[in-house]
TORGUKE-887568 format. One record per residue (C-alpha): residue number from 1; x, y, z. Coordinates in Angstrom, 2 decimals. Layout:
BEGIN
<atom pos="NUM" x="X" y="Y" z="Z"/>
...
This chain:
BEGIN
<atom pos="1" x="-9.94" y="73.87" z="251.21"/>
<atom pos="2" x="-12.66" y="73.82" z="253.78"/>
<atom pos="3" x="-12.04" y="74.66" z="257.42"/>
<atom pos="4" x="-12.37" y="71.06" z="258.70"/>
<atom pos="5" x="-9.77" y="69.74" z="256.23"/>
<atom pos="6" x="-7.40" y="72.55" z="257.25"/>
<atom pos="7" x="-7.77" y="71.71" z="260.93"/>
<atom pos="8" x="-7.20" y="68.00" z="260.27"/>
<atom pos="9" x="-4.10" y="68.76" z="258.18"/>
<atom pos="10" x="-2.75" y="71.10" z="260.87"/>
<atom pos="11" x="-3.27" y="68.46" z="263.57"/>
<atom pos="12" x="-1.59" y="65.79" z="261.45"/>
<atom pos="13" x="1.45" y="67.97" z="260.82"/>
<atom pos="14" x="1.73" y="69.01" z="264.47"/>
<atom pos="15" x="1.46" y="65.43" z="265.74"/>
<atom pos="16" x="4.17" y="64.39" z="263.30"/>
<atom pos="17" x="6.44" y="67.17" z="264.50"/>
<atom pos="18" x="5.77" y="66.53" z="268.18"/>
<atom pos="19" x="6.34" y="62.77" z="268.37"/>
<atom pos="20" x="9.35" y="60.52" z="267.92"/>
<atom pos="21" x="12.65" y="61.55" z="266.42"/>
<atom pos="22" x="12.07" y="60.47" z="262.84"/>
<atom pos="23" x="10.68" y="63.86" z="261.91"/>
<atom pos="24" x="14.04" y="65.45" z="262.76"/>
<atom pos="25" x="15.75" y="63.30" z="260.13"/>
<atom pos="26" x="13.31" y="64.41" z="257.47"/>
<atom pos="27" x="13.73" y="68.05" z="258.45"/>
<atom pos="28" x="17.51" y="67.74" z="258.25"/>
<atom pos="29" x="18.08" y="67.62" z="262.00"/>
<atom pos="30" x="19.62" y="64.52" z="263.49"/>
<atom pos="31" x="19.65" y="62.74" z="266.82"/>
<atom pos="32" x="22.77" y="62.49" z="269.00"/>
<atom pos="33" x="25.66" y="61.29" z="266.85"/>
<atom pos="34" x="27.39" y="57.97" z="267.46"/>
<atom pos="35" x="30.56" y="59.78" z="266.39"/>
<atom pos="36" x="30.71" y="61.41" z="269.82"/>
<atom pos="37" x="31.71" y="57.97" z="271.19"/>
<atom pos="38" x="33.65" y="56.40" z="268.34"/>
<atom pos="39" x="35.48" y="53.95" z="270.59"/>
<atom pos="40" x="32.21" y="52.39" z="271.77"/>
<atom pos="41" x="30.45" y="52.45" z="268.39"/>
<atom pos="42" x="33.31" y="51.13" z="266.29"/>
<atom pos="43" x="31.97" y="48.51" z="263.87"/>
<atom pos="44" x="28.32" y="49.54" z="264.20"/>
<atom pos="45" x="26.88" y="49.19" z="260.71"/>
<atom pos="46" x="23.26" y="48.09" z="261.13"/>
<atom pos="47" x="20.24" y="49.14" z="263.17"/>
<atom pos="48" x="20.35" y="45.75" z="264.87"/>
<atom pos="49" x="23.80" y="46.66" z="266.25"/>
<atom pos="50" x="22.30" y="49.78" z="267.84"/>
<atom pos="51" x="19.34" y="47.97" z="269.34"/>
<atom pos="52" x="21.54" y="45.21" z="270.77"/>
<atom pos="53" x="22.74" y="47.78" z="273.32"/>
<atom pos="54" x="20.11" y="50.51" z="273.36"/>
<atom pos="55" x="16.88" y="48.47" z="273.42"/>
<atom pos="56" x="15.02" y="49.15" z="276.69"/>
<atom pos="57" x="14.72" y="45.42" z="277.39"/>
<atom pos="58" x="18.50" y="44.84" z="277.25"/>
<atom pos="59" x="20.59" y="44.76" z="280.40"/>
<atom pos="60" x="23.16" y="47.30" z="279.26"/>
<atom pos="61" x="24.78" y="50.47" z="280.55"/>
<atom pos="62" x="23.89" y="52.18" z="277.26"/>
<atom pos="63" x="21.06" y="54.72" z="277.49"/>
<atom pos="64" x="17.85" y="53.04" z="276.29"/>
<atom pos="65" x="16.12" y="54.37" z="273.21"/>
<atom pos="66" x="12.62" y="55.76" z="273.55"/>
<atom pos="67" x="11.70" y="54.36" z="270.13"/>
<atom pos="68" x="12.84" y="50.71" z="269.94"/>
<atom pos="69" x="10.42" y="49.80" z="267.12"/>
<atom pos="70" x="11.64" y="52.56" z="264.82"/>
<atom pos="71" x="14.09" y="51.49" z="262.14"/>
<atom pos="72" x="16.61" y="53.87" z="260.74"/>
<atom pos="73" x="18.88" y="54.36" z="263.74"/>
<atom pos="74" x="21.94" y="55.13" z="261.66"/>
<atom pos="75" x="20.07" y="57.47" z="259.32"/>
<atom pos="76" x="19.38" y="59.69" z="262.30"/>
<atom pos="77" x="22.34" y="59.10" z="264.59"/>
<atom pos="78" x="25.41" y="58.72" z="262.36"/>
<atom pos="79" x="25.95" y="62.32" z="261.27"/>
C-alpha cells in the first residue's frame, strides 16, 4: 500500500472513531442505557419513541440528542 492510501485510510478510521456515537455500537460500547430510567422509558420500542422526547426541536425536559438524524437509538441505548 502506498503512503497516500495509508494516510487516507488512517484519516477515515480516525474520523469514524471521533464523530457521533454509532461507532461505539460497532465496537461493542453503548450509549447511556434507557434501563437506568425504566419508569420513564416503559413502552419505548421504536426509534421514533426516543426522538419524540429527545429530538432537539421538541419542547421536552428530556436531554436532547446530539444526533437526531441517526437511526438506531435502541441498538445503542437499550443495553
